[in-house]
C-alpha positions as CSV (number, residue, x, y, z in Angstrom):
1,M,0.0,0.0,0.0
2,S,1.4,3.3,-0.9
3,G,1.5,6.0,1.8
4,S,1.5,3.6,4.8
5,N,4.4,3.7,7.3
6,I,4.3,0.0,8.1
7,T,7.5,-1.8,7.5
8,F,7.7,-5.5,6.6
9,E,9.2,-6.2,10.0
10,D,6.2,-4.5,11.7
11,F,3.8,-6.5,9.6
12,V,5.4,-9.9,10.3
13,T,5.9,-9.3,14.1
14,C,2.6,-7.5,14.8
15,D,1.1,-10.5,16.6
16,D,4.1,-11.8,18.5
17,D,2.7,-10.7,21.9
18,V,-0.8,-12.2,21.3
19,A,-1.5,-15.1,23.7
20,T,-2.2,-18.2,21.7
21,A,-2.0,-20.7,24.5
22,G,-2.2,-20.7,28.2
23,T,-2.2,-22.9,31.3
24,L,-5.4,-23.7,33.1
25,T,-5.8,-23.7,36.9
26,E,-7.0,-26.8,38.7
27,G,-10.4,-25.2,39.1
28,E,-10.7,-24.5,35.4
29,I,-9.8,-28.1,34.5
30,L,-12.4,-29.5,36.9
31,E,-15.0,-27.1,35.6
32,S,-14.2,-28.2,32.1
33,V,-14.5,-31.9,32.9
34,N,-17.7,-31.4,34.9
35,N,-19.2,-29.5,31.9
36,C,-18.3,-32.4,29.6
37,I,-19.8,-35.0,32.0
38,E,-23.1,-33.0,32.2
39,S,-23.2,-32.6,28.5
40,D,-22.7,-36.3,28.0
41,K,-25.7,-36.9,30.4
42,D,-27.8,-34.6,28.3
43,D,-26.7,-36.4,25.1
44,D,-27.8,-39.7,26.5
45,F,-31.4,-38.5,26.3
46,N,-31.0,-37.4,22.7
47,D,-29.5,-40.7,21.3
48,E,-32.9,-41.8,19.9
49,P,-33.6,-40.5,16.4
50,Q,-35.6,-37.3,16.3
51,T,-38.9,-37.8,14.5
52,S,-41.9,-35.7,14.3
53,S,-44.3,-38.7,14.7
54,T,-44.7,-40.8,17.8
55,S,-42.8,-44.1,18.1
56,V,-44.6,-47.2,16.8
57,S,-44.3,-50.5,18.7
58,T,-43.6,-53.7,16.9
59,N,-47.1,-55.0,17.7
60,E,-48.6,-51.9,16.1
61,A,-46.4,-52.4,13.1
62,K,-47.5,-56.0,12.7
63,K,-51.2,-55.0,13.0
64,A,-50.7,-52.3,10.4
65,L,-49.0,-54.8,8.1
66,T,-51.9,-57.2,8.5
67,T,-54.3,-54.4,7.6
68,V,-52.3,-53.6,4.5
69,R,-52.0,-57.2,3.5
70,S,-55.8,-57.6,3.9
71,F,-56.3,-54.5,1.7
72,I,-53.9,-55.8,-1.0
73,E,-55.7,-59.2,-1.0
74,Q,-59.0,-57.4,-1.8
75,C,-57.5,-55.6,-4.8
76,S,-57.4,-57.1,-8.3
77,N,-54.4,-57.4,-10.6
78,I,-51.8,-57.4,-7.8
79,K,-48.3,-58.5,-8.8
80,D,-46.5,-61.2,-6.8
81,N,-43.7,-58.8,-6.0
82,V,-46.1,-56.8,-3.8
83,F,-46.6,-59.8,-1.6
84,S,-42.9,-60.5,-1.6
85,S,-42.3,-57.0,-0.4
86,L,-44.8,-57.4,2.4
87,F,-43.1,-60.6,3.4
88,V,-39.7,-58.7,3.5
89,I,-41.3,-56.1,5.7
90,E,-42.8,-58.7,8.0
91,N,-39.4,-60.4,8.3
92,Q,-37.8,-57.1,9.3
93,I,-40.4,-56.5,12.0
94,D,-39.9,-60.0,13.3
95,L,-36.1,-59.3,13.4
96,E,-36.8,-56.2,15.5
97,I,-38.8,-58.3,17.9
98,V,-36.0,-60.9,18.2
99,N,-33.3,-58.2,18.6
100,F,-35.4,-56.5,21.3
101,L,-35.7,-59.7,23.2
102,K,-32.0,-60.7,22.8
103,Q,-29.9,-60.3,25.9
104,K,-27.4,-57.5,25.6
105,K,-23.7,-57.9,26.3
106,I,-22.1,-55.5,28.8
107,T,-19.9,-54.2,26.1
108,D,-22.9,-53.1,24.1
109,F,-23.4,-50.3,26.5
110,F,-19.9,-48.8,26.0
111,K,-20.2,-48.0,22.2
């Protein structure tokens, strides 16, 4: 820039005295750790996916699938792949039921 009185040396060393790191006191360290622990506790409540609708139980899902299957059976000209898809969905619901009943290992809680 023309007309400025800043030298290259002033430009390069202008931030030499700026604090970029520091040491924490024991109190600051404890406060930081306590904040992390409290934040982890809050996060535990938010682990479930956020959805705008209410959660659906596996029994409700099976009843809904039965209703859909009954409706599809009443329709004409239904392709076989529709029933195959319903079967896949039913198997997935059954897997959820089995996984829910499966005993957890202690290590599952540390992920």
